[in-house]
C-alpha positions as CSV (number, residue, x, y, z in Angstrom):
1,X,0.0,0.0,0.0
2,X,2.8,2.4,0.9
3,X,4.5,1.6,-2.4
4,X,1.3,2.4,-4.3
5,X,1.0,5.7,-2.5
6,X,4.6,6.5,-3.2
7,X,4.4,5.8,-6.9
8,X,1.1,7.7,-7.2
9,X,2.7,10.8,-5.6
10,X,5.7,10.4,-7.9
11,X,3.7,10.3,-11.1
12,X,1.4,13.1,-9.9
13,X,4.4,15.3,-9.3
14,X,5.9,14.3,-12.7
15,X,2.6,15.1,-14.4
16,X,2.3,18.4,-12.6
17,X,5.8,19.4,-13.7
18,X,5.0,18.6,-17.3
19,X,1.7,20.5,-17.2
20,X,3.3,23.5,-15.6
21,X,6.0,23.7,-18.2
22,X,5.1,26.5,-20.7
23,X,5.6,25.3,-24.2
24,X,7.1,27.7,-26.8
25,X,6.9,27.3,-30.5
26,X,9.1,29.1,-33.0
27,X,8.1,30.2,-36.5
28,X,11.1,30.8,-38.8
29,X,14.5,29.2,-38.6
30,X,16.2,31.6,-41.0
31,X,17.8,33.9,-38.3
32,X,20.5,33.2,-35.7
33,X,18.0,34.4,-33.0
34,X,16.1,31.1,-33.3
35,X,19.0,28.8,-32.1
36,X,20.3,31.5,-29.8
37,X,17.0,31.8,-27.9
38,X,16.4,28.0,-27.9
39,X,19.9,27.3,-26.5
40,X,19.3,29.8,-23.6
41,X,15.9,28.3,-22.8
42,X,16.4,24.6,-23.3
43,X,19.9,24.2,-21.9
44,X,19.0,25.6,-18.5
45,X,20.9,28.9,-18.8
46,X,21.9,30.1,-15.3
47,X,21.0,33.7,-16.1
48,X,17.3,32.9,-16.8
49,X,15.4,32.9,-13.5
50,X,12.2,31.4,-15.0
51,X,13.0,27.7,-15.7
52,X,9.4,26.6,-16.5
53,X,9.6,27.3,-20.3
54,X,10.8,25.1,-23.1
55,X,11.0,25.4,-26.9
56,X,9.2,22.2,-28.0
57,X,8.4,22.8,-31.7
58,X,9.5,24.9,-34.6
59,X,8.2,25.6,-38.2
60,X,11.3,26.4,-40.3
61,X,9.9,28.8,-42.9
62,X,11.1,31.4,-43.0
63,X,12.0,33.5,-45.9
64,X,12.2,31.7,-49.3
65,X,13.1,34.8,-51.3
66,X,15.9,36.4,-49.3
67,X,18.9,34.1,-50.2
68,X,21.0,34.9,-47.2
69,X,18.2,34.0,-44.9
70,X,16.9,30.9,-46.8
71,X,20.4,29.3,-46.8
72,X,20.4,29.2,-43.0
73,X,17.2,27.2,-42.6
74,X,18.7,23.7,-43.0
75,X,21.6,24.6,-40.6
76,X,19.4,26.0,-37.9
77,X,16.8,23.2,-38.3
78,X,19.4,20.6,-37.4
79,X,20.7,22.8,-34.5
80,X,17.2,23.0,-33.0
81,X,16.7,19.2,-33.4
82,X,19.8,18.9,-31.2
83,X,18.1,20.9,-28.5
84,X,15.1,18.4,-28.5
85,X,12.8,20.6,-30.6
86,X,10.3,18.9,-32.9
87,X,10.3,20.2,-36.5
88,X,6.7,20.5,-37.9
89,X,5.4,21.0,-41.4
90,X,3.0,23.9,-40.9
91,X,2.1,26.7,-38.5
92,X,-1.3,25.1,-37.9
93,X,0.5,21.9,-36.6
94,X,2.8,24.1,-34.5
95,X,-0.1,25.9,-32.8
96,X,-1.6,22.6,-31.7
97,X,1.5,21.8,-29.7
98,X,2.4,25.1,-28.0
99,X,1.2,27.8,-25.5
100,X,3.3,30.7,-26.8
101,X,4.9,31.7,-30.0
102,X,8.1,33.4,-31.0
103,X,7.8,34.7,-34.6
104,X,11.5,34.7,-35.7
105,X,11.0,34.8,-39.5
106,X,13.7,37.2,-40.8
107,X,11.5,38.5,-43.7
108,X,9.1,41.1,-42.2
109,X,6.9,40.8,-45.2
110,X,5.7,37.4,-44.0
111,X,4.9,38.6,-40.4
112,X,1.4,39.9,-41.0
113,X,0.1,36.7,-42.5
114,X,2.0,34.5,-40.0
115,X,1.0,36.5,-37.0
116,X,-2.7,36.5,-38.1
117,X,-2.7,32.7,-38.0
118,X,-1.3,32.9,-34.5
119,X,-3.8,35.5,-33.4
120,X,-6.7,33.3,-34.6
121,X,-5.4,30.5,-32.4
122,X,-5.3,32.9,-29.4
123,X,-1.6,32.4,-28.6
124,X,0.5,35.2,-27.1
125,X,3.2,36.1,-29.5
126,X,6.6,37.8,-29.5
127,X,7.5,39.1,-32.9
128,X,11.2,39.6,-33.5
129,X,12.7,42.5,-35.5
130,X,11.6,43.7,-37.9
131,X,8.0,43.4,-36.8
132,X,7.0,44.1,-40.4
133,X,8.5,45.4,-43.6
134,X,6.5,48.7,-43.5
135,X,4.6,50.9,-41.1
136,X,1.2,49.9,-42.6
137,X,1.9,46.2,-42.1
138,X,2.9,46.9,-38.4
139,X,-0.3,48.9,-37.8
140,X,-2.3,46.0,-39.3
141,X,-0.6,43.5,-37.0
142,X,-1.5,45.6,-33.9
143,X,-5.1,46.0,-35.1
144,X,-5.5,42.3,-35.6
145,X,-4.1,41.6,-32.2
146,X,-6.9,43.8,-30.7
147,X,-9.5,42.1,-32.8
148,X,-8.5,38.7,-31.5
149,X,-7.6,40.0,-28.1
150,X,-4.1,38.5,-28.2
151,X,-1.1,40.1,-26.5
152,X,1.9,41.0,-28.7
153,X,5.4,42.2,-27.9
154,X,8.2,43.2,-30.2
155,X,11.6,44.7,-29.4
156,X,15.3,44.8,-30.4
157,X,17.9,43.4,-28.0
158,X,19.5,46.9,-28.1
159,X,16.6,48.3,-26.0
160,X,17.7,46.1,-23.1
161,X,21.4,47.1,-23.0
162,X,22.0,47.8,-19.3
163,X,23.4,51.3,-20.1
164,X,20.4,52.2,-22.3
165,X,18.0,51.1,-19.6
166,X,19.9,53.2,-17.0
167,X,19.6,56.3,-19.3
168,X,15.9,55.6,-19.9
169,X,15.1,55.4,-16.2
170,X,17.0,58.7,-15.4
171,X,20.0,57.4,-13.6
172,X,22.2,60.0,-15.4
173,X,19.6,62.8,-15.1
174,X,17.1,64.2,-17.6
175,X,17.9,63.3,-21.2
176,X,18.3,66.5,-23.2
177,X,19.2,64.9,-26.5
178,X,20.6,61.7,-28.1
179,X,23.0,61.0,-31.0
180,X,23.2,57.3,-31.8
181,X,24.5,55.1,-34.6
182,X,24.2,51.5,-35.8
183,X,24.6,49.3,-38.9
184,X,21.9,50.0,-41.5
185,X,22.4,47.6,-44.3
186,X,19.5,47.6,-46.8
187,X,17.4,44.7,-48.1
188,X,15.4,45.5,-51.3
189,X,12.2,43.8,-50.0
190,X,12.0,46.0,-46.9
191,X,11.5,49.7,-46.4
192,X,15.1,50.8,-45.8
193,X,15.7,51.0,-42.0
194,X,13.1,48.3,-41.3
195,X,15.7,45.6,-42.3
196,X,18.6,46.5,-39.9
197,X,18.7,50.2,-39.0
198,X,15.7,49.6,-36.8
199,X,18.1,48.4,-34.0
200,X,19.7,51.8,-33.9
201,X,16.4,53.7,-34.1
202,X,15.1,51.7,-31.2
203,X,18.1,52.7,-29.2
204,X,17.2,56.3,-30.0
205,X,13.6,56.0,-28.8
206,X,14.5,53.8,-25.8
207,X,16.7,56.6,-24.4
208,X,14.8,59.7,-25.8
209,X,11.3,58.4,-25.2
210,X,8.3,59.2,-27.4
211,X,7.1,62.5,-28.7
212,X,8.9,62.9,-32.0
213,X,6.9,65.3,-34.3
214,X,9.2,66.1,-37.3
215,X,11.9,64.2,-39.2
216,X,14.6,65.2,-41.7
217,X,17.2,62.9,-43.4
218,X,20.4,63.4,-45.4
219,X,21.7,60.4,-47.3
220,X,24.8,59.2,-49.2
221,X,25.8,55.8,-50.6
222,X,27.2,54.5,-47.3
223,X,25.6,56.7,-44.6
224,X,22.3,58.1,-43.6
225,X,21.8,60.8,-40.9
226,X,18.2,61.4,-39.6
227,X,17.3,64.3,-37.3
228,X,14.1,64.2,-35.2
229,X,12.5,67.0,-33.3
230,X,10.5,66.1,-30.2
231,X,7.4,68.0,-29.0
232,X,9.3,69.4,-26.0
233,X,12.0,70.9,-28.3
234,X,14.7,68.2,-27.8
235,X,16.7,66.9,-30.8
236,X,17.7,63.3,-31.4
237,X,19.7,61.9,-34.3
238,X,20.3,58.5,-35.8
239,X,23.3,57.7,-38.1
240,X,22.8,54.5,-40.1
241,X,26.1,53.1,-41.4
242,X,26.8,50.7,-44.3
243,X,30.6,51.1,-44.4
244,X,33.2,50.6,-41.8
245,X,33.1,48.3,-38.7
246,X,29.6,47.3,-37.6
247,X,29.0,48.8,-34.1
248,X,26.2,50.2,-31.9
249,X,26.6,53.3,-29.7
250,X,26.2,57.0,-29.3
251,X,26.0,59.8,-26.8
252,X,23.3,60.8,-24.4
253,X,23.3,64.5,-23.4
254,X,21.8,64.7,-19.9
255,X,21.3,67.2,-17.2
256,X,24.2,65.6,-15.3
257,X,26.6,65.5,-18.2
258,X,27.3,63.5,-21.4
259,X,27.4,59.7,-21.2
260,X,27.9,56.9,-23.8
261,X,24.9,54.8,-25.0
262,X,25.1,51.1,-24.5
263,X,25.9,48.6,-27.2
264,X,24.9,45.0,-27.8
265,X,24.9,43.1,-24.5
266,X,23.7,39.7,-25.9
267,X,20.2,38.2,-26.0
268,X,19.7,37.2,-22.3
269,X,18.2,40.5,-21.2
270,X,15.7,40.6,-24.0
271,X,14.8,36.9,-23.5
272,X,14.1,37.6,-19.8
273,X,11.5,40.2,-20.9
274,X,10.0,37.8,-23.5
275,X,9.5,35.1,-20.8
276,X,8.1,37.6,-18.4
277,X,5.7,38.8,-21.2
278,X,4.5,35.2,-21.8
279,X,4.0,34.8,-18.0
280,X,2.1,38.1,-17.5
281,X,0.7,38.6,-21.0
282,X,1.6,42.3,-20.7
283,X,4.0,43.9,-23.2
284,X,6.8,45.9,-21.6
285,X,6.9,48.1,-24.7
286,X,3.7,50.0,-25.6
287,X,2.1,49.7,-29.1
288,X,2.3,53.5,-29.4
289,X,6.1,53.6,-28.8
290,X,6.7,50.8,-31.3
291,X,4.6,52.4,-33.9
292,X,6.3,55.8,-33.3
293,X,9.7,54.1,-34.0
294,X,8.3,52.7,-37.3
295,X,6.7,56.0,-38.2
296,X,10.1,57.7,-37.7
297,X,11.7,55.3,-40.1
298,X,9.0,55.7,-42.7
299,X,9.1,59.5,-42.4
300,X,12.8,59.4,-42.9
301,X,12.4,57.5,-46.2
302,X,9.9,60.1,-47.4
303,X,12.3,62.9,-46.4
304,X,15.0,61.2,-48.4
305,X,12.7,61.0,-51.5
306,X,12.0,64.7,-51.1
307,X,15.7,65.8,-50.8
308,X,15.8,66.2,-47.0
309,X,12.5,68.0,-46.6
310,X,11.2,68.1,-43.0
311,X,8.3,65.5,-42.7
312,X,5.4,65.5,-40.2
313,X,5.2,62.3,-38.2
314,X,1.5,62.8,-37.8
315,X,0.8,62.8,-41.5
316,X,2.9,59.7,-42.2
317,X,1.1,57.8,-39.4
318,X,-2.3,58.7,-40.8
319,X,-1.3,57.5,-44.2
320,X,-0.1,54.2,-42.6
321,X,-3.4,53.7,-40.9
322,X,-5.3,54.0,-44.3
323,X,-3.0,51.5,-45.9
324,X,-3.3,49.1,-43.0
325,X,-7.1,49.0,-43.4
326,X,-6.6,47.8,-46.9
327,X,-4.2,45.1,-45.8
328,X,-6.6,43.8,-43.2
329,X,-9.4,43.6,-45.8
330,X,-7.2,41.6,-48.1
331,X,-6.2,39.0,-45.6
């Protein structure tokens, strides 16, 4: 009798442990983020406090038209198998096996359609950069999330640099202005900064906060410089670089002096926020801040087309809203 009770308790505890483990599914194995996140979660990384998550399934595709991304899929597929992840043949099959989704597809043009499938299944979703290939696509994603009442979170790892978070939270005084820089390689299928410059622009808004009203941009073959004016009179700049060594950084001008911006600190800090988001289902970055970042980038492209003309953020956002309605109708 005692043995029966013992084994009953053992299997009950084992069953409870399995049930309490939160199952994550990954869509898109064409970016290094997919194996990097999986390794941190599935190999019991000491820096992750929350141990009750596991990546259990992945759908590989993924960009089929961006060669540099598509070539990675077989490599990362085998790497995830090595971490005990089941590779499935469709997003629908993935959604039957998981509680949460990390949309890692490198091609932002696919995100609206893929995210919509996740929204219909009611699964909370983290969408990696770029959230979309244009402002209108991103607005449509957030509108669909509201329709299906599904929480969504998107962020660059650069937001969670320790130094950038210190600046954001006032540890060096009030931010009076920011100059930042990052790599900004282009991909023809995406609206300029949406492909890579988005990381540097997110650094700018992480440290400056929201409130940008006007944007102007000057461009050359290897460099772009974008100037933004905030509604309180502050000025922030972003330098996107396609030549020289790829680095992230800049300067914050604060009431207590000038301090350097933080660079890339790895994926652990972002991943902690993702797991917290899955747990609480509350995004640590507001929809309005994310969309302002994307509006800034789209306004900068319009400024470039018009020879550096100052562009109204409000007008660009309204145009994006109109285009988003059309995209939703066509889904």
